[in-house]
C-alpha positions in Angstrom: 1.3 -6.9 -7.5 -2.4 -6.5 -7.4 -5.0 -5.1 -5.5 -7.4 -2.2 -6.0 -10.2 -1.6 -8.4 -8.8 -3.3 -11.3 -6.9 -6.4 -10.4 -6.1 -9.3 -12.7 -8.7 -11.7 -13.6 -7.4 -14.5 -11.5 -7.7 -12.3 -8.5 -10.7 -12.1 -6.2 -12.7 -9.1 -7.3 -12.1 -7.9 -10.8 -13.8 -4.9 -12.3 -13.2 -1.7 -14.2 -12.3 1.1 -11.8 -15.5 2.3 -10.2 -17.2 -0.9 -9.0 -15.5 -4.1 -8.0 -17.6 -7.2 -8.3 -17.2 -10.5 -6.5 -15.6 -13.2 -8.5 -16.5 -16.9 -8.0 -13.0 -18.3 -7.7 -12.2 -20.1 -4.5 -10.4 -17.9 -1.9 -7.5 -20.3 -1.6 -6.8 -20.3 -5.3 -7.2 -16.5 -5.5 -4.6 -15.8 -2.8 -2.3 -18.5 -4.1 -2.4 -17.1 -7.6 -2.1 -13.5 -6.2 0.9 -14.4 -4.1 2.7 -16.1 -7.0 2.0 -13.3 -9.4 3.1 -10.7 -6.9 6.4 -12.5 -6.1 7.2 -12.9 -9.8 6.1 -9.5 -10.8 7.8 -7.6 -8.0 11.1 -9.5 -8.3 11.1 -9.3 -12.1 10.3 -5.6 -11.9 13.0 -4.9 -9.4 15.8 -6.9 -10.9 14.8 -5.8 -14.4 14.4 -2.1 -13.5 17.1 -0.8 -15.7 15.2 -2.2 -18.7 11.8 -0.8 -17.6 10.5 2.6 -18.6 8.0 3.7 -15.9 4.6 4.6 -17.3 3.1 8.0 -16.7 0.2 8.4 -14.2 -2.3 8.2 -17.0 -1.3 4.6 -17.7 -3.8 3.0 -15.3 -2.9 -0.2 -13.6 -5.3 -3.0 -14.2 -7.1 -4.3 -11.2 -8.5 -4.2 -7.7 -9.4 -7.0 -5.5 -11.1 -7.5 -2.2 -9.7 -10.8 -1.1 -10.9 -12.3 2.2 -10.0 -16.0 2.1 -10.0 -18.2 5.2 -7.4 -17.0 7.7 -5.3 -20.1 8.0 -5.1 -20.9 4.3 -4.3 -17.3 3.2 -1.6 -16.9 5.7 -0.2 -20.3 4.9 -0.2 -19.5 1.1 1.5 -16.2 1.8 4.2 -17.9 3.8 4.7 -20.6 1.1 5.0 -17.9 -1.5 7.6 -16.0 0.6 10.8 -15.6 -1.4 12.4 -13.6 1.5 13.4 -16.5 3.7 17.0 -17.4 3.3 17.2 -15.4 0.1 19.8 -12.6 0.1 18.5 -11.1 -3.1 15.0 -10.6 -1.6 16.6 -9.1 1.5 18.5 -6.7 -0.7 15.2 -5.9 -2.6 13.4 -5.2 0.7 16.2 -3.0 1.9 16.0 -1.0 -1.3 12.2 -0.6 -1.0 12.7 0.6 2.7 15.3 3.1 1.6 13.0 4.5 -1.0 10.0 4.7 1.4 9.6 8.3 2.7 6.9 7.8 5.4 7.2 5.3 8.3 5.6 4.9 11.7 7.0 2.7 14.4 10.4 1.9 15.7 13.2 1.8 13.1 14.5 -1.2 15.1 11.3 -3.2 14.8 12.0 -6.8 13.7 9.1 -6.7 11.1 8.8 -4.0 8.4 5.6 -3.6 6.3 5.5 -1.3 3.3 2.1 -0.6 1.8 1.5 0.6 -1.8 -1.7 2.5 -1.8 -4.0 5.1 -3.3 -6.1 7.5 -1.0 -9.1 7.1 -3.3 -9.0 3.3 -3.3 -12.0 1.9 -1.3 -10.2 -1.3 -0.3 -7.2 0.7 0.9 -9.7 2.6 3.1 -11.1 -0.7 4.4 -7.6 -1.8 5.3 -6.6 1.4 7.0 -9.8 1.7 9.1 -9.8 -2.0 9.9 -6.8 -4.3 9.9 -4.4 -1.3 9.7 -5.6 0.0 13.0 -5.3 -3.4 14.6 -1.8 -3.7 13.4 -1.0 -0.3 14.8 -2.4 -1.2 18.2 -1.0 -4.7 18.5 2.4 -4.3 16.8 3.4 -0.8 15.8 2.8 0.8 19.2 4.6 -2.1 20.8 7.7 -1.6 18.7 7.3 -4.9 16.9 6.4 -3.5 13.4 7.5 -0.5 11.4 4.9 0.4 8.9 5.7 2.4 5.7 3.6 4.0 3.0 4.3 4.6 -0.7 2.1 6.5 -3.1 0.5 4.5 -6.0 -1.9 7.3 -7.0 -3.4 5.9 -10.2 -7.1 6.5 -9.8 -7.2 10.0 -11.4 -6.7 13.6 -10.5 -8.3 13.3 -7.1 -5.8 10.6 -6.1 -3.0 12.8 -7.2 -4.3 15.8 -5.3 -4.9 13.8 -2.1 -1.4 12.4 -2.3 0.1 15.9 -2.8 -2.0 17.2 0.2 -0.6 14.4 2.4 2.9 15.6 1.5 2.0 19.1 2.4 0.7 17.8 5.8 4.0 15.9 6.1 5.8 19.3 6.0 4.1 20.0 9.4 4.8 16.5 10.7 1.2 15.4 10.2 1.5 12.8 7.4 -0.1 10.0 9.3 -2.8 12.0 10.9 -3.7 13.4 7.5 -3.4 9.9 6.0 -5.9 8.6 8.5 -8.4 11.4 7.8 -8.2 10.9 4.0 -9.1 7.2 4.4 -11.8 7.8 7.1 -13.5 10.5 4.9 -12.9 9.0 1.5 -16.4 9.7 0.2 -16.0 13.4 0.7 -12.5 14.0 -0.5 -12.3 17.0 -2.9 -10.3 20.2 -3.2 -12.2 21.9 -0.4 -12.1 19.0 2.0 -8.3 18.7 1.6 -8.0 22.2 3.1 -10.7 21.4 5.7 -8.8 18.4 6.9 -5.7 20.6 7.4 -7.7 23.0 9.5 -9.3 20.1 11.5 -5.7 18.9 12.4 -4.9 22.5 13.4 -2.1 22.8 10.8 -0.9 26.1 9.6 -3.6 26.4 6.9 -1.9 29.3 5.1 1.3 27.3 4.7 -0.7 24.2 3.7 -2.6 26.1 1.1 0.5 27.6 -0.4 2.1 24.2 -0.5 -0.8 22.5 -2.2 -1.4 25.3 -4.7 2.2 25.4 -5.7 2.2 21.8 -7.0 5.6 21.3 -5.5 4.9 17.6 -4.8 3.2 16.7 -8.1 6.4 15.3 -9.7 7.3 13.4 -6.5 3.9 11.7 -6.4 3.9 10.9 -10.1 7.5 9.6 -10.0 6.8 7.4 -7.0 3.6 6.0 -8.7 5.6 5.3 -11.8 8.4 3.6 -9.8 5.9 1.4 -8.0 4.3 0.4 -11.2 7.7 -0.4 -12.7 8.2 -2.8 -9.8 5.2 -4.8 -11.1 2.6 -3.5 -8.7 -0.8 -3.3 -10.6 -3.3 -2.5 -7.9 -3.9 -1.4 -4.4 -3.5 -2.1 -1.5 -0.4 -4.3 -1.9 2.1 -5.0 0.8 5.6 -6.3 1.5 6.1 -7.8 4.9 9.8 -8.4 5.4 10.0 -9.0 1.7 6.9 -11.3 1.7 4.1 -10.1 -0.6 0.5 -9.9 0.5 -2.3 -8.7 -1.8 -5.6 -7.1 -0.9 -7.7 -5.8 2.0 -7.1 -8.9 4.0 -8.5 -9.4 7.5 -6.3 -8.7 10.4 -6.0 -12.4 11.2 -4.0 -13.0 8.0 -1.6 -10.1 8.8 -1.3 -11.4 12.3 -0.3 -14.9 11.3 2.4 -13.6 8.9 3.7 -11.1 11.4 3.8 -13.7 14.2 5.7 -16.1 11.9 8.2 -13.3 11.1 8.6 -12.4 14.8 9.3 -16.1 15.6 11.9 -16.3 12.8 13.7 -13.3 14.2 13.9 -14.7 17.8 
């Protein structure tokens, strides 16, 4: 799977970690290649997991992309690349991913489940969360049509790891999603001090939050989840599974909308 600062070279924007640059490939080709690679990578990663040794956090994934192809073509390509339809093995795979996802919002009975693999320091993840992600919440999650999950893929260095750990400490006070939103809204200012300030802003028990964060109690959890996601074949952020169907990149809402609507129609 691919999507953050260091995606593969066939993907839309490909650059070493700090600054993505615009590639000249056609949007249609980019998404088609991305979908195909994501399907193959994730399925191979999942079914070959007993043979895979997860890499430590320092083994940085290789890419990040900001893909914004035309709405109709991207959604069509994503549907064409969908291995989930009429495929029990993909359904089993998605069920396993859901079982391993610790943070969800929305009804557990929603007909569509989206799981995002993300890094709090990834600028494209921030773009998704403050853009298409909010629209998905308003249009589908709040209406009970989509359940949305989050898995840590904290590969962009120590600040990524610290932010992910802080979100887990907020989760202890039932504030994972509120803290998640602040982390993405204030990405440019995320540091050790701001992690504590965010807790205070959300009126959390700051003493308990500080104790949790300083203890490092979630360091192994975040590292292990990151390694497990990488072992699945995910190589960048944000990456998504929508009822088992992969989607790569900070896509516009319209692309998510078409895929979600198709899944809703299929479940009627």
